[in-house]
N, C-alpha and C positions, 0 to 999 in steps of 0.2 A: 852866370849860375841861373838857370832859371828857377822861377820858383812855385809852385803849383802847391794845392792843398783836396786835402779828400775829408770827407763827413758825411758820416750816413744820414741820409735827408728823410724824415720818418714825419706821420702826423703828429709827434711828439717834440720836434726839434723845430728849429728855424726852415722857415719855405724855403723853396728852392729859388722864387723871384728875389726876393732879398738877399738872398746869401748871394745869389749871382752879381747883383749890383753892388754889394760889399766888397767882392772879392774884387772886381773889376777895379771901382772905385781905387782900391789902396793896389793896383797894378801886379796884382796875382797873374802868372802867366796861362796858369789853367787849372781845370776843376775835374778832378778824377771820381766818378759814382760808382761805390760798389755794389755788386748784385748776389742775392738770397733770395730766390721765389717764395720757398716756403721750410719749415723747419718742420719736423717730426714730432707729437706732441710727446712721444715717450720716445727718443732716440737710442737709438743701439749704439754710437757711439758717442763719446766724451768731447767736451772742446778742447782740440788740440795744445790750448796754451795752458790747461789748467789742469786736463784728465776730469775735469767737472761738468755741470748743467751747460748748456749752451747759454748764450747771453741773448738777454731780449730782443735785443738789437737786432740779431741777426734774421729774424722772423718780422719785422717791422721795416725796413728797408725798403724804399719807394722803388718802383720801374726804373731802371736807371735809366733808359731811352726816353721815357716823358718826363723825366727829372732834366737831361740834359737837352731835351726840343725847348723846355719851358725858358732853359737857361740860356739858351742860344739865340732866342727870341728879345729877349731885353737887353742884350751886350751886343758890342761891335768886336773887341778884339779877344776876349777870355776864349783861350781854348778849351771845347768840351771832352771830354774823357771817359771811356770805362775803365772801372780802375778795382776789379776786371772782369769784364762779361766771360762768363760761362759758360761757353763755347756749346760743351756737350747738352746742356739742356735746352736748348735751339736749334729748331730745323734751319738746315744753311739756307733757304730760298728766304725765308721770313726774314731772318738775320741779315743776308745780306740788303734785302729791300730796306731794311729799318738804318743799317750803318749808310747805305747810299743817301737814302733820303736826310738823314742828320746832316750829313757832310754838305750837301749840296744846298739846304737850306739854312746852312749855318755860314755858306761863302766859305767851305773848304778850312774847319775850324776844328776836327773832329781826330780824336785821336782813339785808334782801336786797341784799348788793351785788354789782351785774351789770356785765361788759360782755364782749369777745370775743375776746380775749385776740391773739398775733401769730405763733403756729405753724400757720400756713394749713394745715402737709399736715398734721397730728394733726385739724383740723377738717374737712378733705376726707375722712378715715375717717369720722368721727361722721356726718355732714352735706355732702354737697358741694355742694348748693344755698345752701345757708348758707354754706358758705366763698367761694362766689359775691358773696353780700351781706351779713356777719355782722351789720351795724349794721339792715340792714332786717328780714332773720331776727330779731331781737334784742327789734326794736320790735311786731312781728307776734306772736311768743312772749309777750312783756310782758301786751302786750293781750290776750291767750287766757286768760292765767293769771288776770290782773284779772277778766275775765269768771268762772271758774270758783271762784274765791274768795268772789266777790258776790253767786252767781247770778243773774248776768245774760248777756246776749247780746253777741256780738263779731262785727262785720263776717264774712259765709262761715263763722261758729264756730256748730254748733248749742249750744242751751242743756244746759248737762249738769248731773251733780250731783257735786262732790267735798266728801268728807268722810271728815275732820273739816275743819272750818272755823278760817280762822286766828281767834285770840284778838284780836290788832289790828284794828280795823276801819277803815275797811273791806279794808285788807290788811296785812302788814308793808312797812315801808318800802323802798322800791325806790331803792338808792345807786348811781348811773351812775360807774363807773371809766373815766375819760378825760381827755386832754389837754385844756388849757383853750384851747378854740377856739372860735370863735362856732357852729360846727354844735353843738356839744357843749351849747352853751348854750341852742342852742333848744331839743336834743332835752329837754334837763330841765327846761327850764321848762315843756316839753308834759305829759310824762308822768312824771316822777319825783318822787322825795320827798326829794333828795340829791346830791350830789356827792364823790366821793373820789378823790384824787391825792396823788402819793406825788414826790419830785424837783421840787415847785414852793415859789420863794420866796413870803415873807407878800407883797410887791410883785405878783406873779402871782395870787397869790389875791384879792387887792383888787382888780386887775383884773377878774379874772372876776367876783366879787359884782358888781360895778357891771353887767358883760354880763347877769346872772342875772336884777339888778332890773331893769334895762332890758325884757328879753324878758318879765319876768312883766308889767310895767306893760302892753305891747303886748296882749299875751294876755288880759289883767284878772285874774291869779292874782296872791294875797298871798306877795310874794317870804320871807315870816316861816316860810312853810310850807318851804323849802327849807333843807336844812342844808348843810354845808362839812364836811368828813373829810382831814385833810392826814397823810400818813406821813412819820416824822420819825425822825430816830437821835439826836436830844437834845432831852428834853424840860424845860430848865431854865427857871425864872422868865422870862429874858429872851425865851426863844424862844416859850412860850406868851404872854407879852404880843402880842408880836409877830403872830403868827397871830390872836388874840384882837381886835386892831386891825384886822387885813385883813378879818376877817367869818367866821373859823373856828370854829366850838361845839366841838370835837373834834379830839384828834392821837392818833396811832395809831403807837406806838412799833414800830418793825422791830428786832425783839429776836435773831433769828437772829446767832449770832456776837457779839452786841454784846459790845465790850470792856467795858463797864462804866465808862467815863471821859466826859468831857465830849468832843464834836465839834463841830469849826465847821461852821456852814453851809457853806462853801467846799468843804468836804472829804468832804461826805455822797456825794457821786456815785461817789468813790474807794474810799471805806471802805464802802459799799454792793457793788461789784465785788467788794473783797477779802475780805467777810463770806459771800457767796454762793458762793465760788471756795473756800474753806475746809474744810477736812474739816467733818463737823455738830460741833455742839455738844455739849458730855455734858452728862448732867441737872444735874450740880454747876455744870458752868460758866454755864451757863443761870439757875440758881437765885443764882449771885452777881451776875451781871449783874440779873437783877431786883429784887436786891435796892440794887443803886446805879440804875437807873432810877425806881427806887419813890422814892428820897430826890431823885433830881433834880426829880421830878416834883410833888413835895410834897406826897403823899398820904399 
């Protein structure tokens, strides 16, 4: 089981360079950077997890590609990933360039986690057309980016040259962040390389693994090509075993304000709300939590 980590790096938390070095020293496989560009001062939508105000961390998040570039520069083995990049908020040409540059300069260590986000007000500012059909836009954008990375053509998109090319061939893995729905299974089997989800149980993972396998069989794809990454708050042995048996190959430990103790699965949602709403963790608090999580994960 691969063990990764996610923590929103801000100007109030541990810095990206220190975090990268500490994760690699503890043999974490990957780091996943979340993304939110801005948050409305007076949002018209409540925070989905609580129905209340949006926590400050959502407007404090640093740009993921800047964070990942810094982290890749000071590590040799740590994989750097977006967890997830909000594709409808990016022009595909510049996003393709950022992805290929990061993969090339990191020596092929980038994982391209993609999603659409839930703050439609912000997406509309970036791209009104994408806000109307976020997944439609994402599918088209990823297709166009794959063409840029491989030097091929895409429907209605002229052949263009994008250099540097990614080190990974044909391109960095595209991992879709989504809830386990039939539509998501069809999308992932059709054009992605993996699935990322948080807040899902081992039973839900097993059910979705079966759905992915069925979709792959329907379209003639090898289901072994699709990875499953699950965001967790407790990477202890029994948790690892349960998710591995369900079909997951990687756990992404949610480190922001992690208490450094075991957390029962049934408490994950409540703990998630509390950690996101609390003041930012200090660097020392994060390092203490990281020590505890490393031990839990058996690293």
